[in-house]
C-alpha positions in Angstrom: 3.9 27.2 -6.5 6.7 25.8 -4.4 5.8 23.4 -1.6 7.6 21.1 0.8 6.2 17.6 1.2 5.5 16.7 4.8 5.0 13.0 3.9 5.7 10.6 1.1 3.3 11.0 -1.8 3.1 8.3 -4.4 3.9 9.6 -7.9 4.9 12.9 -6.4 7.9 12.6 -4.1 9.2 12.0 -0.6 8.9 13.8 2.7 11.2 16.9 2.8 11.4 17.4 -0.9 10.8 20.8 -2.4 8.5 20.6 -5.5 7.0 23.0 -8.0 3.3 22.2 -8.3 0.2 24.0 -9.7 -1.3 26.6 -7.2 -4.7 24.9 -7.2 -3.2 21.5 -6.5 -1.2 22.8 -3.6 -4.0 25.0 -2.1 -6.9 22.7 -2.7 -5.4 19.3 -2.1 -1.8 19.0 -0.7 -1.9 21.7 2.0 -5.4 21.0 3.4 -4.6 17.2 3.6 -1.4 18.0 5.4 0.7 16.4 2.7 2.7 19.6 2.1 3.3 23.1 3.3 4.2 26.3 1.5 7.9 26.6 0.8 8.5 29.8 2.7 12.0 30.7 3.8 11.2 29.8 7.4 9.7 26.4 6.4 12.7 25.6 4.3 15.1 26.2 7.2 12.9 24.1 9.5 12.9 21.3 7.0 16.7 21.4 6.6 17.0 20.9 10.4 14.6 18.0 10.3 16.2 16.3 7.3 18.3 14.0 9.4 15.4 12.7 11.4 13.5 12.3 8.1 16.3 10.2 6.7 16.4 8.0 9.8 12.6 7.5 9.5 13.0 6.5 5.8 15.7 3.9 6.7 13.6 2.5 9.6 10.5 2.3 7.4 12.4 0.4 4.7 13.8 -2.0 7.3 10.3 -2.6 8.7 9.0 -3.2 5.2 11.8 -5.8 4.6 10.9 -7.6 7.9 7.2 -7.5 6.9 8.1 -9.0 3.5 9.7 -11.9 5.2 6.7 -12.5 7.5 4.3 -12.2 4.5 6.2 -14.8 2.5 4.9 -17.4 5.0 1.3 -16.2 5.0 -1.2 -18.4 3.2 -4.8 -17.1 2.7 -7.5 -19.6 1.8 -10.8 -18.3 0.4 -13.8 -20.4 -0.2 -16.1 -19.3 -3.1 -19.2 -20.6 -4.7 -18.3 -22.5 -7.9 -20.3 -23.1 -11.1 -19.7 -25.4 -14.0 -16.1 -25.8 -15.3 -14.8 -24.6 -11.9 -15.6 -21.0 -12.6 -16.5 -18.8 -9.6 -19.9 -17.1 -9.4 -18.3 -14.0 -8.1 -14.6 -13.1 -7.9 -11.9 -12.7 -5.2 -11.0 -9.1 -4.8 -8.5 -7.1 -2.8 -11.2 -6.5 -0.2 -11.7 -10.3 0.3 -8.0 -10.9 0.6 -7.6 -8.0 3.1 -10.5 -9.4 5.2 -8.9 -12.8 5.3 -5.5 -11.3 6.3 -7.2 -9.3 9.0 -8.7 -12.6 10.4 -5.2 -13.9 10.6 -4.0 -10.8 12.5 -2.1 -9.3 9.5 -3.2 -5.7 8.9 -2.7 -4.7 5.3 -4.5 -1.8 3.6 -6.4 -3.2 0.6 -5.1 -0.5 -1.6 -1.6 -1.9 -1.1 -2.6 -5.3 -2.5 -1.6 -5.3 -6.1 -4.1 -7.4 -7.9 -4.3 -6.7 -11.6 -7.8 -8.1 -12.0 -10.1 -10.0 -9.6 -9.4 -13.7 -9.4 -12.2 -15.7 -11.1 -10.9 -19.2 -11.1 -10.0 -21.9 -8.5 -6.3 -22.4 -7.7 -3.3 -21.0 -6.0 -2.1 -17.5 -6.8 0.8 -15.4 -5.7 -0.5 -11.9 -4.9 2.0 -9.0 -4.5 1.6 -6.4 -1.7 3.4 -3.0 -1.8 4.9 -2.5 1.6 7.2 0.4 0.8 8.0 2.3 -2.4 11.1 0.1 -2.8 9.8 -3.2 -1.2 7.1 -5.4 -2.5 6.2 -8.6 -0.7 3.9 -11.5 -1.8 1.4 -13.8 -0.2 -0.1 -17.0 -1.4 -3.9 -17.0 -2.0 -5.6 -20.3 -2.4 -9.2 -20.2 -3.8 -11.2 -23.4 -3.0 -14.8 -24.4 -3.7 -17.3 -23.6 -1.0 -18.7 -26.7 0.6 -22.5 -27.1 0.2 -24.4 -27.6 3.4 
């Protein structure tokens, strides 16, 4: 079934693209979630007219992501965790912990955009990548320190 993407979809395509997908995928997922619309002749014409504004939005989104990358390069997140012997953490530092600390600093980042291969389980300083745009990936500095006993 041919559909027109109404928004960028990771691993699928960009807004305004016409794709051939399985009928079930289109009818049960893409169309109900508003990610795509059926590629009828009328919808194709409408999309062609909107293509310029879509291109402008893409360029603006990339510029915004580049600006955010510069701001994120200066961000330093410090997380205190309980530590056992040999400086191993009792728990681990996850994307949710990092997103929570960023939010406290006034930086709003979706935790799914934080690209942490595996949770951090040791003390130290780590560079954690954050996907800001499909072409732009920034990084923040995460410092894991031992929690002070009261």
